[in-house]
C-alpha positions as CSV (number, residue, x, y, z in Angstrom):
1,Q,-7.4,2.3,10.2
2,L,-3.8,1.7,8.9
3,Q,-2.7,0.6,5.5
4,A,0.8,-0.5,4.8
5,S,2.1,-0.4,1.2
6,G,5.3,-0.5,-0.8
7,G,6.4,-4.0,-0.5
8,G,7.9,-6.0,-3.3
9,L,10.8,-8.1,-4.6
10,V,14.3,-6.6,-4.5
11,Q,17.8,-7.8,-4.7
12,A,20.4,-7.8,-1.8
13,G,21.9,-4.3,-1.5
14,D,18.8,-2.6,-2.9
15,S,16.6,0.0,-1.2
16,L,12.9,0.0,-0.7
17,S,10.5,2.4,1.0
18,L,7.3,1.4,2.8
19,S,4.4,3.7,3.6
20,C,1.8,3.5,6.3
21,A,-1.3,5.6,5.7
22,A,-3.7,6.3,8.5
23,S,-7.3,7.4,8.3
24,G,-10.1,8.4,10.7
25,R,-7.9,9.4,13.6
26,A,-5.6,12.1,14.9
27,F,-2.5,10.7,13.5
28,S,-0.2,13.1,15.3
29,S,-1.5,11.7,18.7
30,Y,-0.2,8.3,17.9
31,V,3.2,6.6,18.3
32,V,3.9,4.5,15.2
33,G,5.9,1.3,14.9
34,W,7.0,-1.0,12.2
35,F,7.3,-4.8,12.8
36,R,8.0,-7.7,10.6
37,Q,7.3,-11.4,10.6
38,A,9.3,-13.9,8.6
39,P,8.0,-17.3,7.7
40,G,8.1,-19.6,10.7
41,K,9.3,-16.8,13.1
42,E,7.8,-14.6,15.6
43,R,6.9,-11.0,15.0
44,E,10.0,-8.8,15.4
45,F,10.3,-5.1,16.3
46,V,11.8,-3.0,13.5
47,A,11.4,0.7,14.3
48,T,9.3,3.2,16.2
49,I,8.8,6.9,16.0
50,S,7.4,9.4,18.5
51,R,4.3,11.5,17.9
52,A,6.0,14.5,16.5
53,G,8.8,12.5,14.9
54,G,11.6,13.8,17.1
55,M,12.5,10.5,18.6
56,T,13.2,7.2,16.9
57,T,14.7,3.8,17.8
58,Y,15.5,0.6,15.9
59,G,15.8,-3.1,16.3
60,G,19.3,-4.4,16.3
61,P,19.3,-6.2,12.9
62,V,18.2,-3.0,11.0
63,K,20.0,-0.3,12.9
64,G,22.1,1.8,10.5
65,R,20.2,0.5,7.4
66,F,16.6,1.4,8.0
67,S,15.1,4.8,8.8
68,I,11.6,5.6,10.1
69,S,9.9,8.9,9.5
70,R,6.5,10.4,9.4
71,D,4.5,13.3,7.9
72,N,1.6,14.1,10.2
73,A,0.1,16.5,7.6
74,K,-0.3,13.5,5.3
75,N,-1.2,11.1,8.0
76,T,1.6,8.8,6.8
77,A,4.6,7.1,8.3
78,Y,7.5,5.7,6.3
79,L,10.1,3.0,6.6
80,Q,13.1,3.6,4.3
81,M,15.1,0.3,4.0
82,N,18.6,0.5,2.6
83,D,21.3,-2.1,1.9
84,M,18.7,-4.8,2.2
85,K,19.6,-8.4,3.0
86,P,17.9,-11.7,2.4
87,E,17.2,-12.0,6.1
88,D,15.0,-8.8,5.8
89,T,12.5,-10.9,3.9
90,A,9.2,-10.8,5.8
91,V,5.7,-9.4,6.0
92,Y,6.1,-5.8,7.3
93,Y,3.4,-4.3,9.5
94,C,2.8,-0.8,10.7
95,A,1.0,-0.2,14.0
96,A,-0.1,2.8,16.1
97,V,-0.9,3.5,19.7
98,P,-2.1,6.8,21.3
99,T,0.7,7.4,23.8
100,F,3.9,9.4,24.3
101,G,7.5,8.5,23.7
102,L,8.6,5.3,21.9
103,V,7.0,1.9,22.0
104,T,9.0,-1.3,21.0
105,D,6.6,-3.8,22.5
106,A,4.1,-5.1,19.9
107,S,1.5,-6.0,22.6
108,K,1.2,-2.3,23.4
109,Y,-0.1,-1.4,20.0
110,G,-3.9,-1.4,19.4
111,S,-4.1,-0.6,15.7
112,W,-2.4,-2.6,13.0
113,G,-2.2,-2.4,9.2
114,Q,-2.7,-5.5,7.0
115,G,1.0,-6.1,6.2
116,T,3.0,-5.8,3.1
117,L,5.4,-8.5,1.8
118,V,9.0,-7.7,1.3
119,T,11.2,-10.3,-0.4
120,V,15.0,-9.8,-0.8
121,S,16.8,-12.2,-3.1
122,S,20.5,-13.0,-2.8
């Protein structure tokens, strides 16, 4: 089970950190991804991190501003969001899949958190 938290209202240019806490599983055996869905839009890939955290990749709109990380000892993954923009406004979801490497395709993920709302005002 995954639970995302840390969303809120920020201003453009601000930073925000999201957390994704996992329970009841071998967290280190799972690739973790973050996705977002803005009102009226399809779910969008944000970032993914490999099982040990050594590999990461990002969606184009967030590259250079967002950073994904994980602490397997705490069964938690994080998404650090810097220099935020109004177009980052969305519900952010974390997801996990027991595989290797990196996974950018949402349809490959079997476990999803409930989502946390991030609103960026201009």
